[in-house]
C-alpha positions as CSV (number, residue, x, y, z in Angstrom):
1,M,1.4,-17.9,9.6
2,A,1.0,-18.2,5.9
3,T,-1.0,-21.1,4.5
4,E,-0.4,-22.8,1.2
5,A,-2.0,-20.9,-1.8
6,K,-4.6,-22.9,-3.6
7,P,-5.5,-22.7,-7.3
8,A,-8.6,-20.6,-7.9
9,A,-9.9,-22.8,-10.6
10,A,-8.8,-25.7,-12.8
11,S,-6.0,-23.5,-14.0
12,A,-2.8,-23.2,-11.9
13,E,-2.2,-19.7,-13.2
14,Y,-4.3,-18.0,-10.6
15,Y,-4.3,-18.4,-6.8
16,L,-6.5,-17.3,-4.0
17,I,-4.6,-16.0,-1.0
18,K,-6.3,-15.3,2.3
19,K,-6.7,-11.7,3.2
20,D,-4.9,-12.0,6.5
21,D,-2.0,-13.8,4.8
22,M,-1.6,-11.1,2.3
23,E,-1.8,-8.3,4.9
24,N,0.8,-10.1,6.9
25,F,3.0,-10.4,3.8
26,M,2.7,-6.7,3.1
27,E,3.5,-5.8,6.7
28,R,6.6,-8.0,6.7
29,C,7.8,-6.4,3.4
30,M,7.6,-2.9,4.9
31,L,9.3,-4.1,8.1
32,A,12.1,-5.5,5.9
33,A,12.4,-2.1,4.2
34,G,12.9,-0.4,7.6
35,A,9.4,0.8,8.5
36,K,8.4,1.1,12.1
37,S,6.0,-1.7,13.2
38,D,2.9,0.5,13.6
39,H,3.5,2.2,10.3
40,A,4.0,-1.2,8.5
41,K,0.8,-2.5,10.0
42,S,-1.1,0.7,9.1
43,L,0.1,0.7,5.5
44,A,-0.7,-3.0,5.0
45,S,-4.2,-2.4,6.4
46,C,-4.8,0.5,4.0
47,L,-3.5,-1.4,1.0
48,I,-5.6,-4.4,1.8
49,A,-8.6,-2.1,2.2
50,G,-8.0,-0.7,-1.3
51,D,-8.0,-4.1,-2.9
52,Y,-10.9,-5.4,-0.8
53,R,-13.0,-2.4,-1.9
54,G,-12.1,-3.0,-5.6
55,H,-9.7,0.0,-5.9
56,F,-6.9,-2.2,-7.2
57,S,-4.8,0.8,-8.2
58,H,-4.6,1.6,-4.5
59,G,-3.8,-1.8,-3.1
60,L,-1.1,-4.5,-3.5
61,N,0.2,-3.0,-6.7
62,R,1.4,0.0,-4.7
63,L,3.5,-2.1,-2.3
64,G,6.6,-2.1,-4.4
65,T,6.5,1.7,-4.7
66,F,6.3,2.1,-0.9
67,F,8.9,-0.6,-0.3
68,Y,11.5,0.9,-2.6
69,S,10.7,4.5,-1.5
70,L,11.4,3.5,2.1
71,L,14.3,1.2,1.3
72,Y,16.3,3.9,-0.6
73,W,15.1,6.9,1.4
């Protein structure tokens, strides 16, 4: 499952997290909010793709919006 995050540089303020670990985290968040398994997996994949392609406004930072929208639907 998740591996320990490692500092990106000498500073402990930034961490590198494996892409698969982040995608798994996103999927688990959406499952916890009540999403169906296939929907949670699809959303996590889309959000990771946004970050991976450099469109950070369409990646991880959207997770909270989707999470709370589903949680309080």
